[in-house]
C-alpha angles and dihedrals in degrees: 000000000000121000091246091057092048091048091052092050092048091049092049092049092048090048091051092051092049091051092047089053092049093248127143116291112244093198131240123306090263092050101051120091118268092247089061092050090048091052093050091047091050092048090048093053091046093050096045091048090051092049094061 
């Protein structure tokens, strides 16, 4: 799996949890600002590199 795909799944899971808890919707992956997507991508790469 590519980091971009992992980042999308993580964002979708986090969004679902937020909605289930009644928190503010952050929007879909395509709707969030680019700086948010960059942050999630960066965190994904960091975490996957640390898991090896």
